[in-house]
MDTraj code that builds the backbone (N, CA, C; nanometers):
import mdtraj as md
import numpy as np

residues = "MET THR LEU THR THR ASP ALA CYS PRO CYS GLY ARG THR GLY ARG ARG GLY ALA LEU GLN ALA TYR ALA ASP CYS CYS GLY ARG TYR LEU ASP HIS TRP ASP SER THR PRO ALA PRO ASP ALA GLU SER LEU MET ARG SER ARG TYR THR ALA PHE VAL LEU ARG ARG ALA ASP TYR LEU GLN ALA THR TRP HIS PRO GLY THR ARG PRO ALA GLN LEU GLU LEU ASP ALA GLY ALA ARG TRP LEU GLY LEU GLU VAL ARG GLN HIS ARG SER THR GLY PRO GLY GLN ALA GLU VAL GLU PHE VAL ALA ARG TYR ARG LEU ALA GLY ARG ALA VAL ARG LEU HIS GLU ARG SER ARG PHE VAL CYS GLU ALA GLY ARG TRP LEU TYR VAL ASP GLY ASP ILE ARG".split()
xyz = np.array([
    [1.5531, 3.0483, 2.7059],
    [1.4461, 2.9604, 2.7514],
    [1.4861, 2.8977, 2.8848],
    [1.4009, 2.9103, 2.9822],
    [1.4200, 2.8447, 3.1112],
    [1.3332, 2.7204, 3.1088],
    [1.3941, 2.6073, 3.0802],
    [1.3172, 2.4869, 3.0536],
    [1.2299, 2.4409, 3.1694],
    [1.2662, 2.4686, 3.2901],
    [1.1849, 2.4183, 3.4008],
    [1.0515, 2.4916, 3.4115],
    [1.0469, 2.6197, 3.3757],
    [0.9225, 2.6958, 3.3917],
    [0.8591, 2.7374, 3.2602],
    [0.9346, 2.7418, 3.1519],
    [0.8779, 2.7816, 3.0237],
    [0.7816, 2.6756, 2.9721],
    [0.6920, 2.7188, 2.8862],
    [0.5953, 2.6269, 2.8262],
    [0.6682, 2.5203, 2.7454],
    [0.6171, 2.3993, 2.7524],
    [0.6759, 2.2890, 2.6778],
    [0.6596, 2.3144, 2.5277],
    [0.7625, 2.2884, 2.4482],
    [0.7523, 2.3089, 2.3038],
    [0.6407, 2.2286, 2.2367],
    [0.5981, 2.1174, 2.2976],
    [0.4951, 2.0336, 2.2336],
    [0.3575, 2.0990, 2.2337],
    [0.3378, 2.1998, 2.3177],
    [0.2110, 2.2727, 2.3186],
    [0.0981, 2.2087, 2.3965],
    [0.1272, 2.1063, 2.4741],
    [0.0220, 2.0401, 2.5522],
    [-0.0342, 2.1372, 2.6559],
    [-0.1664, 2.1335, 2.6700],
    [-0.2324, 2.2194, 2.7681],
    [-0.2880, 2.1355, 2.8822],
    [-0.3054, 2.2008, 2.9968],
    [-0.3622, 2.1348, 3.1136],
    [-0.5140, 2.1460, 3.1127],
    [-0.5738, 2.1088, 3.2228],
    [-0.7199, 2.1075, 3.2348],
    [-0.7835, 2.2437, 3.2133],
    [-0.7131, 2.3475, 3.2525],
    [-0.7686, 2.4834, 3.2403],
    [-0.7269, 2.5516, 3.1105],
    [-0.6625, 2.4795, 3.0223],
    [-0.6234, 2.5338, 2.8933],
    [-0.4893, 2.6048, 2.8911],
    [-0.4211, 2.6113, 3.0040],
    [-0.2892, 2.6755, 3.0085],
    [-0.1827, 2.5788, 2.9569],
    [-0.0834, 2.6331, 2.8891],
    [0.0270, 2.5502, 2.8413],
    [0.1028, 2.4903, 2.9591],
    [0.1366, 2.3637, 2.9477],
    [0.2119, 2.2975, 3.0544],
    [0.3587, 2.3367, 3.0478],
    [0.4219, 2.3448, 3.1631],
    [0.5646, 2.3744, 3.1707],
    [0.6440, 2.2530, 3.1220],
    [0.7583, 2.2799, 3.0627],
    [0.8449, 2.1733, 3.0125],
    [0.8716, 2.0674, 3.1193],
    [0.9053, 2.1103, 3.2405],
    [0.9404, 2.0164, 3.3483],
    [0.8246, 1.9245, 3.3842],
    [0.7014, 1.9736, 3.3702],
    [0.5829, 1.8943, 3.4034],
    [0.5291, 1.8165, 3.2845],
    [0.5845, 1.8400, 3.1690],
    [0.5340, 1.7773, 3.0462],
    [0.6431, 1.6866, 2.9893],
    [0.7006, 1.7214, 2.8777],
    [0.7999, 1.6365, 2.8112],
    [0.9336, 1.6298, 2.8835],
    [0.9646, 1.7294, 2.9627],
    [1.0928, 1.7328, 3.0322],
    [1.1166, 1.6134, 3.1208],
    [1.0100, 1.5656, 3.1840],
    [1.0277, 1.4504, 3.2740],
    [1.0693, 1.3259, 3.1970],
    [1.0312, 1.3152, 3.0694],
    [1.0697, 1.1995, 2.9888],
    [1.2091, 1.2198, 2.9279],
    [1.2342, 1.3380, 2.8734],
    [1.3647, 1.3643, 2.8126],
    [1.4765, 1.3629, 2.9161],
    [1.4518, 1.4224, 3.0296],
    [1.5572, 1.4361, 3.1303],
    [1.5727, 1.3135, 3.2204],
    [1.4747, 1.2236, 3.2171],
    [1.4786, 1.1052, 3.3049],
    [1.4326, 0.9801, 3.2295],
    [1.4853, 0.9624, 3.1096],
    [1.4417, 0.8524, 3.0234],
    [1.4532, 0.7166, 3.0923],
    [1.5591, 0.6930, 3.1633],
    [1.5796, 0.5623, 3.2262],
    [1.4750, 0.5298, 3.3324],
    [1.4314, 0.6304, 3.4071],
    [1.3377, 0.6056, 3.5169],
    [1.1937, 0.6486, 3.4884],
    [1.1727, 0.7325, 3.3871],
    [1.0384, 0.7836, 3.3598],
    [1.0086, 0.7776, 3.2103],
    [0.9737, 0.6600, 3.1596],
    [0.9384, 0.6525, 3.0177],
    [0.8008, 0.7142, 2.9931],
    [0.7779, 0.7590, 2.8724],
    [0.6475, 0.8145, 2.8346],
    [0.5395, 0.7075, 2.8552],
    [0.4249, 0.7449, 2.9137],
    [0.3227, 0.6463, 2.9485],
    [0.2361, 0.5977, 2.8325],
    [0.2396, 0.6684, 2.7205],
    [0.1567, 0.6297, 2.6057],
    [0.2195, 0.6833, 2.4779],
    [0.1664, 0.6395, 2.3644],
    [0.2240, 0.6770, 2.2349],
    [0.2146, 0.8271, 2.2088],
    [0.1035, 0.8899, 2.2457],
    [0.0927, 1.0339, 2.2220],
    [0.1976, 1.1102, 2.3027],
    [0.2162, 1.0746, 2.4281],
    [0.3171, 1.1418, 2.5109],
    [0.4569, 1.1205, 2.4536],
    [0.4835, 1.0004, 2.4032],
    [0.6136, 0.9750, 2.3427],
    [0.6313, 1.0601, 2.2173],
    [0.5274, 1.0666, 2.1330],
    [0.5372, 1.1466, 2.0113],
    [0.5613, 1.2933, 2.0453],
    [0.4893, 1.3455, 2.1445],
    [0.5085, 1.4853, 2.1857],
    [0.6504, 1.5076, 2.2387],
    [0.7002, 1.4119, 2.3168],
    [0.8353, 1.4267, 2.3716],
    [0.9403, 1.4171, 2.2604],
    [0.9131, 1.3395, 2.1589],
    [1.0058, 1.3312, 2.0458],
    [1.0061, 1.4626, 1.9672],
    [0.8897, 1.5246, 1.9509],
    [0.8850, 1.6574, 1.8886],
    [0.9716, 1.7549, 1.9704],
    [0.9524, 1.7541, 2.1013],
    [1.0304, 1.8415, 2.1896],
    [1.1790, 1.8115, 2.1757],
    [1.2158, 1.6853, 2.1602],
    [1.3568, 1.6488, 2.1411],
    [1.4109, 1.7076, 2.0108],
    [1.3293, 1.7119, 1.9058],
    [1.3728, 1.7771, 1.7819],
    [1.3960, 1.9260, 1.8062],
    [1.3038, 1.9901, 1.8769],
    [1.3175, 2.1330, 1.9080],
    [1.4468, 2.1594, 1.9838],
    [1.4777, 2.0738, 2.0811],
    [1.5946, 2.0920, 2.1675],
    [1.7209, 2.0249, 2.1124],
    [1.7091, 1.9645, 1.9951],
    [1.8199, 1.8933, 1.9293],
    [1.8781, 1.7840, 2.0185],
    [1.7899, 1.7021, 2.0738],
    [1.8295, 1.5928, 2.1626],
    [1.8294, 1.4605, 2.0857],
    [1.9287, 1.4431, 2.0010],
    [1.9400, 1.3214, 1.9207],
    [1.9507, 1.1977, 2.0086],
    [2.0100, 1.2105, 2.1277],
    [2.0231, 1.0962, 2.2181],
    [1.8860, 1.0411, 2.2560],
    [1.7930, 1.1288, 2.2856],
    [1.6582, 1.0855, 2.3231],
    [1.5852, 1.0260, 2.2026],
    [1.6005, 1.0882, 2.0874],
    [1.5358, 1.0364, 1.9669],
    [1.5842, 0.8951, 1.9369],
    [1.7132, 0.8722, 1.9476],
    [1.7691, 0.7388, 1.9242],
    [1.7184, 0.6391, 2.0290],
    [1.7152, 0.6814, 2.1552],
    [1.6738, 0.5917, 2.2646],
    [1.5274, 0.5517, 2.2541],
    [1.4448, 0.6345, 2.1909],
    [1.3010, 0.6063, 2.1826],
    [1.2601, 0.5537, 2.0450],
    [1.3573, 0.5172, 1.9647],
    [1.3332, 0.4630, 1.8303],
    [1.3479, 0.3120, 1.8383],
    [1.2554, 0.2385, 1.7843],
    [1.2614, 0.0922, 1.7883],
    [1.3903, 0.0433, 1.7218],
    [1.4617, -0.0497, 1.7857],
    [1.5896, -0.0964, 1.7310],
    [1.5787, -0.1543, 1.5902],
    [1.4629, -0.2062, 1.5538],
    [1.4463, -0.2646, 1.4211],
    [1.4389, -0.1627, 1.3083],
    [1.4106, -0.0369, 1.3397],
    [1.3991, 0.0666, 1.2366],
    [1.4873, 0.1878, 1.2644],
    [1.5574, 0.1879, 1.3762],
    [1.6399, 0.3018, 1.4174],
    [1.7612, 0.3164, 1.3260],
    [1.7868, 0.4378, 1.2777],
    [1.9079, 0.4599, 1.1971],
    [2.0326, 0.4530, 1.2856],
    [2.1450, 0.4183, 1.2260],
    [2.2703, 0.4086, 1.3011],
    [2.3120, 0.5446, 1.3562],
    [2.2875, 0.6496, 1.2791],
    [2.3194, 0.7853, 1.3219],
    [2.2029, 0.8759, 1.2875],
    [2.1908, 0.9820, 1.3630],
    [2.0838, 1.0779, 1.3396],
    [2.1453, 1.2170, 1.3440],
    [2.1372, 1.2872, 1.2338],
    [2.1881, 1.4236, 1.2282],
    [2.0695, 1.5189, 1.2230],
    [2.0665, 1.6114, 1.3167],
    [1.9594, 1.7098, 1.3223],
    [2.0075, 1.8393, 1.2602],
    [1.9232, 1.9002, 1.1805],
    [1.9589, 2.0253, 1.1148],
    [1.9542, 2.1397, 1.2146],
    [2.0698, 2.1950, 1.2447],
    [2.0783, 2.3036, 1.3431],
    [2.0045, 2.4286, 1.2966],
    [1.9792, 2.4402, 1.1672],
    [1.9096, 2.5576, 1.1145],
    [1.7583, 2.5489, 1.1223],
    [1.7057, 2.4344, 1.1617],
    [1.5592, 2.4191, 1.1695],
    [1.5066, 2.4963, 1.2908],
    [1.4027, 2.5745, 1.2680],
    [1.3356, 2.6475, 1.3766],
    [1.1938, 2.5927, 1.3869],
    [1.1692, 2.5157, 1.4893],
    [1.0411, 2.4485, 1.5070],
    [0.9363, 2.5484, 1.5552],
    [0.8181, 2.5437, 1.4923],
    [0.7152, 2.6448, 1.5157],
    [0.5913, 2.5943, 1.5888],
    [0.5655, 2.4660, 1.5835],
    [0.4472, 2.4171, 1.6525],
    [0.4092, 2.2752, 1.6140],
    [0.3281, 2.2174, 1.6995],
    [0.2818, 2.0798, 1.6835],
    [0.1312, 2.0749, 1.7023],
    [0.0658, 2.0021, 1.6156],
    [-0.0778, 1.9765, 1.6283],
    [-0.0986, 1.8252, 1.6216],
    [-0.1500, 1.7688, 1.7284],
    [-0.1842, 1.6264, 1.7281],
    [-0.3258, 1.6150, 1.6745],
    [-0.3409, 1.5454, 1.5650],
    [-0.4723, 1.5336, 1.5016],
    [-0.5505, 1.4125, 1.5522],
    [-0.4803, 1.3041, 1.5788],
    [-0.5489, 1.1821, 1.6216],
    [-0.4479, 1.0897, 1.6888],
    [-0.4943, 1.0170, 1.7873],
    [-0.4133, 0.9104, 1.8458],
    [-0.5088, 0.7967, 1.8783],
    [-0.4632, 0.6749, 1.8472],
    [-0.5515, 0.5601, 1.8697],
    [-0.4701, 0.4332, 1.8875],
    [-0.5290, 0.3443, 1.9652],
    [-0.4717, 0.2121, 1.9834],
    [-0.5014, 0.1311, 1.8584],
    [-0.4053, 0.0539, 1.8126],
    [-0.4264, -0.0319, 1.6962],
    [-0.4140, -0.1791, 1.7337],
    [-0.4057, -0.2055, 1.8630],
    [-0.3937, -0.3421, 1.9128],
    [-0.3199, -0.3401, 2.0449],
    [-0.3064, -0.4552, 2.1090],
    [-0.2339, -0.4601, 2.2361],
    [-0.0887, -0.4118, 2.2180],
    [-0.0525, -0.3063, 2.2892],
    [0.0831, -0.2543, 2.2816],
    [0.1194, -0.1885, 2.1504],
    [0.0184, -0.1462, 2.0755],
    [0.0423, -0.0798, 1.9465],
    [-0.0475, 0.0426, 1.9365],
    [0.0039, 0.1481, 1.8728],
    [-0.0751, 0.2698, 1.8583],
    [-0.0256, 0.3500, 1.7386],
    [-0.1124, 0.4412, 1.6936],
    [-0.0781, 0.5358, 1.5886],
    [-0.1098, 0.6762, 1.6382],
    [-0.0265, 0.7703, 1.5946],
    [-0.0495, 0.9114, 1.6256],
    [-0.0337, 0.9891, 1.4957],
    [-0.1373, 1.0639, 1.4604],
    [-0.1300, 1.1512, 1.3434],
    [-0.1043, 1.2931, 1.3923],
    [-0.0074, 1.3588, 1.3308],
    [0.0279, 1.4935, 1.3744],
    [0.0741, 1.5791, 1.2573],
    [0.0763, 1.7083, 1.2808],
    [0.1357, 1.8054, 1.1885],
    [0.2358, 1.8864, 1.2695],
    [0.3593, 1.8873, 1.2243],
    [0.4645, 1.9681, 1.2866],
    [0.5083, 2.0718, 1.1835],
    [0.5238, 2.1944, 1.2302],
    [0.5655, 2.3027, 1.1416],
    [0.7026, 2.3539, 1.1852],
    [0.7856, 2.3847, 1.0836],
    [0.9163, 2.4426, 1.1124],
    [0.9636, 2.5253, 0.9940],
    [1.0648, 2.6061, 1.0187],
    [1.1287, 2.6860, 0.9148],
    [1.2705, 2.6350, 0.8959],
    [1.3103, 2.6285, 0.7709],
    [1.4453, 2.5862, 0.7372],
    [1.4942, 2.6749, 0.6245],
    [1.6011, 2.7475, 0.6492],
    [1.6575, 2.8402, 0.5510],
    [1.5512, 2.9376, 0.5006],
    [1.4679, 2.9875, 0.5930],
    [1.3651, 3.0849, 0.5585],
    [1.2417, 3.0270, 0.4916],
    [1.2390, 2.8979, 0.4723],
    [1.1265, 2.8327, 0.4037],
    [1.0395, 2.7591, 0.5049],
    [0.9087, 2.7789, 0.4965],
    [0.8149, 2.7105, 0.5858],
    [0.7976, 2.5661, 0.5403],
    [0.8022, 2.4752, 0.6373],
    [0.7848, 2.3331, 0.6087],
    [0.6745, 2.2802, 0.6999],
    [0.5901, 2.1963, 0.6444],
    [0.4805, 2.1345, 0.7188],
    [0.4956, 1.9836, 0.7058],
    [0.5196, 1.9168, 0.8172],
    [0.5356, 1.7710, 0.8191],
    [0.4075, 1.7097, 0.8744],
    [0.3359, 1.6372, 0.7903],
    [0.2120, 1.5698, 0.8301],
    [0.2410, 1.4201, 0.8252],
    [0.2331, 1.3550, 0.9405],
    [0.2727, 1.2139, 0.9486],
    [0.1757, 1.1351, 1.0355],
    [0.1569, 1.0103, 0.9979],
    [0.0890, 0.9118, 1.0832],
    [0.1984, 0.8164, 1.1290],
    [0.2324, 0.8262, 1.2578],
    [0.3423, 0.7477, 1.3145],
    [0.2899, 0.6234, 1.3839],
    [0.3711, 0.5170, 1.3785],
    [0.3378, 0.3921, 1.4454],
    [0.4317, 0.3708, 1.5637],
    [0.3738, 0.3205, 1.6736],
    [0.4467, 0.2987, 1.7973],
    [0.4151, 0.1606, 1.8525],
    [0.5099, 0.1038, 1.9261],
    [0.4877, -0.0215, 1.9975],
    [0.5349, -0.0035, 2.1414],
    [0.4754, -0.0807, 2.2303],
    [0.5174, -0.0790, 2.3700],
    [0.5870, -0.2118, 2.3981],
    [0.7135, -0.2034, 2.4364],
    [0.7923, -0.3222, 2.4677],
    [0.8557, -0.3043, 2.6048],
    [0.8380, -0.4012, 2.6905],
    [0.8947, -0.3984, 2.8266],
    [0.8570, -0.2694, 2.8995],
    [0.7335, -0.2237, 2.8781],
    [0.6838, -0.1054, 2.9474],
    [0.7284, 0.0272, 2.8892],
    [0.7929, 0.0243, 2.7738],
    [0.8395, 0.1481, 2.7096],
    [0.7824, 0.1596, 2.5693],
    [0.7235, 0.2766, 2.5425],
    [0.6752, 0.3048, 2.4077],
    [0.7927, 0.3432, 2.3200],
    [0.7926, 0.2923, 2.1966],
    [0.8990, 0.3198, 2.1008],
    [0.8386, 0.3590, 1.9668],
    [0.9015, 0.4549, 1.9006],
    [0.8628, 0.4944, 1.7650],
    [0.9124, 0.3873, 1.6687],
    [0.8246, 0.3413, 1.5797],
    [0.8635, 0.2399, 1.4815],
    [0.8910, 0.3060, 1.3461],
    [0.7885, 0.3682, 1.2894],
    [0.8016, 0.4356, 1.1608],
    [0.6761, 0.5196, 1.1371],
    [0.6705, 0.5823, 1.0222],
    [0.5552, 0.6649, 0.9932],
    [0.5353, 0.6858, 0.8449],
    [0.4143, 0.7240, 0.8094],
    [0.3798, 0.7562, 0.6715],
    [0.3588, 0.9067, 0.6621],
    [0.4367, 0.9693, 0.5749],
    [0.4225, 1.1132, 0.5523],
    [0.3077, 1.1338, 0.4550],
    [0.2235, 1.2303, 0.4885],
    [0.1049, 1.2559, 0.4069],
    [0.1213, 1.3822, 0.3262],
])
top = md.Topology()
chain = top.add_chain()
for i, resn in enumerate(residues, 1):
    res = top.add_residue(resn, chain, resSeq=i)
    for name in ("N", "CA", "C"):
        top.add_atom(name, md.element.get_by_symbol(name[0]), res)
traj = md.Trajectory(xyz[None], top)
């Protein structure tokens, strides 16, 4: 995978329906977290999915709210991420939002479907993942 030109793992499309390149999509947030935070909860959720695909635990930890962030995060190296579908995203108040999504992956040859409604907050200009309800 050539991350600068390959399609972003999150599957976001541009105006003409073409998949966006990693560098133009989630890459700018993962690779430049300090200077380029995700502008909204949906973009943060998509970039976090991409971080799971790329096994970027550092980014996942950095974008997790300190009040709910685990001390350590171990990613399963055997997980093969297959796709993301954002079902809904909405503001739930000033600096608060929810994103409902379905992420699919394979683990030890078994298909897994993760359906979650995630909650996010914006603090000091940065969106952070708080928690989510698995459906």
